[in-house]
C-alpha angles and dihedrals in degrees: 000000000000091000091052090051089049093051092048089047089053090052090052086052087061086051095054095045091049092046090049088064090066106036092097096209089324090295094114100081098194094053093039090056090046089051094049093047093047095047091047093050093043095051092041092053091046089053092049093048092048090062087074106018117062108265096237092051093044093050094046093050093044092049092045093052089048094047096047092043093048092049090048091051090048092052095043100043110014103045095246114165120275099200122164093249092053091050092048092050091050088051089052091054091050090049091050091051091050092051091048089052091050093050097044 
């Protein structure tokens, strides 16, 4: 159950980083509320997961999910580059997350 909470928390991290793109100095209320809700849920789920999963592992996996997800959103929706090196580095992050899960 802790791993599921951690994964969902990582996905909410993607939500808050994506929302942050649109808050416009926290003047855009809709996106500011989306950011605040996402960051609260993300951190809360990380905290819950870290009660069972070692904190270093939990944080690395949570951050990795957020980083990979945020890069994927950027490439899919914001015309960020999809170069071979970027894709290989993303694959390396995913591999590192998988190995951390296996060793936890």
